[in-house]
N, C-alpha and C positions, 0 to 999 in steps of 0.2 A: 300032293300035300302042300298046303299053303304055309308060307313062312312069314314071320314078323320082321319088320324093318326096325332098325335101331335109329331113332330120331333124336337130334339135339337142336336142330335149327328151329327157332321160334316160329318162323313163317310156315315151315312144313308141318309142325305140330298143330298150329292153329288151323291151317287148311284141312288137315285130316279130321280134326274135331268138328269144325263147322260143316264139313261135307256130310257129317252124320248127325247133325243137329245137337251136338254135345255142348254143354256149358261148362266153363272152367269152375271148379269147386274144390272145397276141402272138406274133410270130415270135421263137422262142427265141434265135436268133443275134443279134437286135437289142437284147436287154435290156441296159440300161446301169446304171451304179452308182446313178443317181438313180431307178431303177425304171421308166424309160420303155421305149419300144420301138415297133415297128410293129404296130398293132392289126389283128386279123383275127377272124372268127367261125369256129369249128370246128363242122362239121355231121357227124352220124353217127359213124362210127368215128374215134377220135382220130388226128389227123394228127401224125406224128412231129416235124415241123419247128415245131409250135405248142406253146406252153406255156399251159395254162389259167390264168386269173387271176380274181380276185374282181371282181364288178361295181364295187365301190368303186375298185379299182386301175384297172380299165378306164376308168371315167369320169374319173378323175384325169388319166390319160394323154390322154384325149379332149379335156379342157378345156385342159390344159397345151400341147397341140399345136394348139389352135384349129381343131378339125376339125368337119366336118358329115358325116352319113351320107347317101349317095344310096341309096335302097332302093326296090325295085320290089315292089308288093303281088301282082300277078298277071301271068302271061305273056300274050302276045297271044292265046293259046288259052284263057285263063281259068283256068289252073291256078295254084296258089300258087307264087310265085317266091322263089328264094333269092338273087337278084341283089342285091349290095350293093357299095358302093365308098366308102372314106373319102376325103374331099376337104378342101382348105382352105376355111375360111369366107370 
């Protein structure tokens, strides 16, 4: 069984995402006046509901929301996994 790692280090999170071709994003409909919103990674073709944001904005929201990332490195079959979930620290 593959397990997810709990990540809070910005360099580790960025390396995990970039290794999978993910772009830092937020759900466009959740963006607020303070620049916050619900974070997501966008993989492959752009998903219409997501708004790509800079890594600086991504990590500002990440810290302001006191989040951690649960991220799986490999599936149970040994393939590279894209599973990730943002959770409260």
